[in-house]
C-alpha positions as CSV (number, residue, x, y, z in Angstrom):
1,M,40.8,46.5,-6.3
2,R,42.2,43.2,-5.5
3,L,44.7,42.9,-2.5
4,T,48.0,41.0,-3.0
5,L,48.8,38.2,-0.5
6,T,51.1,40.1,1.5
7,Q,48.5,42.7,1.9
8,K,46.0,40.3,3.1
9,K,48.3,38.8,5.5
10,A,49.2,42.4,7.0
11,L,45.3,43.3,7.2
12,T,44.7,39.9,8.9
13,D,47.6,40.4,11.4
14,A,46.1,43.8,12.2
15,T,42.5,42.8,12.4
16,G,43.2,39.6,14.5
17,P,43.9,41.0,17.9
18,R,41.0,43.6,17.6
19,Y,38.7,40.8,16.7
20,R,39.7,38.4,19.5
21,N,39.3,41.3,22.2
22,A,36.0,42.4,20.9
23,G,32.6,41.4,22.3
24,K,29.9,39.4,20.3
25,V,28.3,42.2,18.6
26,N,31.5,44.1,17.7
27,K,33.0,40.8,16.4
28,S,30.2,40.5,13.9
29,A,30.8,44.0,12.8
30,I,34.6,43.6,12.4
31,L,34.0,40.2,10.5
32,D,31.6,41.7,8.3
33,E,34.0,44.6,7.5
34,F,37.0,42.1,7.1
35,C,34.9,39.9,4.7
36,Q,34.1,42.9,2.6
37,T,37.6,44.2,2.3
38,I,39.2,40.7,1.6
39,G,36.3,39.0,-0.1
40,Y,36.7,35.8,2.2
41,N,33.9,33.3,3.2
42,R,32.9,34.3,6.8
43,K,33.8,30.9,8.3
44,H,37.4,31.0,6.9
45,A,37.7,34.8,8.0
46,I,36.6,33.5,11.5
47,T,39.3,30.7,11.5
48,L,41.9,33.4,10.2
49,L,41.1,36.0,12.7
50,R,41.1,33.7,15.7
51,H,44.7,32.5,15.0
52,A,46.2,35.7,13.5
53,G,49.0,37.0,15.7
54,K,48.5,34.7,18.5
55,T,51.4,33.6,20.8
56,Q,52.0,30.5,22.8
57,L,54.2,29.9,25.8
58,R,56.7,27.2,25.0
59,R,59.1,25.5,27.4
60,L,62.6,25.3,25.7
61,G,64.9,23.5,28.3
62,A,64.6,25.5,31.4
63,E,63.1,28.7,30.3
64,T,59.7,29.5,28.9
65,V,59.6,31.6,25.7
66,K,56.6,33.3,24.0
67,V,56.6,31.7,20.4
68,K,54.4,33.4,17.6
69,L,52.1,30.7,15.8
70,T,52.3,30.7,12.2
71,D,49.8,29.3,9.7
72,Q,52.2,27.1,7.8
73,G,50.1,24.0,8.2
74,R,51.1,20.7,9.7
75,R,54.5,19.0,9.2
76,K,54.5,15.5,7.7
77,R,55.5,13.1,10.5
78,A,58.8,11.3,9.7
79,C,57.8,7.6,10.0
80,Q,60.2,5.0,11.5
81,R,61.4,2.0,9.4
82,F,59.7,-1.2,10.6
83,Y,62.2,-3.4,8.7
84,D,65.8,-3.7,7.9
85,E,66.9,-4.0,4.4
86,S,67.1,-7.7,4.0
87,T,63.7,-8.3,5.7
88,E,62.3,-5.4,3.4
89,R,63.4,-7.2,0.2
90,A,62.1,-10.4,1.5
91,V,58.6,-8.8,2.0
92,V,58.6,-7.2,-1.3
93,T,59.5,-10.5,-3.0
94,I,56.4,-12.3,-1.2
95,W,54.1,-9.5,-2.1
96,E,55.2,-9.4,-5.8
97,F,54.8,-13.1,-5.8
98,S,51.4,-13.2,-4.2
99,T,50.1,-10.2,-6.1
100,G,52.0,-10.0,-9.2
101,S,52.0,-12.1,-12.5
102,A,53.0,-15.3,-10.5
103,A,49.8,-15.2,-8.5
104,H,47.8,-15.3,-11.9
105,G,49.5,-18.5,-13.1
106,W,52.2,-16.4,-15.5
107,S,55.6,-17.6,-15.8
108,P,58.6,-16.1,-17.5
109,D,59.3,-19.5,-19.2
110,P,56.1,-20.8,-21.0
111,D,57.1,-24.3,-20.5
112,E,57.1,-24.1,-16.7
113,P,53.7,-23.2,-15.4
114,V,53.7,-21.3,-11.9
115,R,51.4,-22.6,-9.3
116,P,50.4,-20.1,-6.4
117,G,51.9,-21.7,-3.3
118,R,54.7,-23.1,-4.9
119,Q,58.2,-22.5,-2.8
120,V,60.6,-19.9,-4.3
């Protein structure tokens, strides 16, 4: 019988606290039972059970709040822009000239050869 993802999540949330509070011998037995039921690799199961249902204290303003950790993964960091619009256009133009067809001696006008290093 295959378990659905919600059933696996529920089983992980139920087994996680029991696994974290158990001793070394009992952890091994719990892990064997969990891997047998769900079918996960032991190392993956250890990671899931260590973090399942865990809470952390976070400071929000003046008060401290218990927050349940989730396994949503990392958020992509929003990068700041280094250049404004005009500087970015200039950098792109220079980059295209140095790596594009102009860098290889190609020219839109076949009568006028383009030499690298020529001023634009």
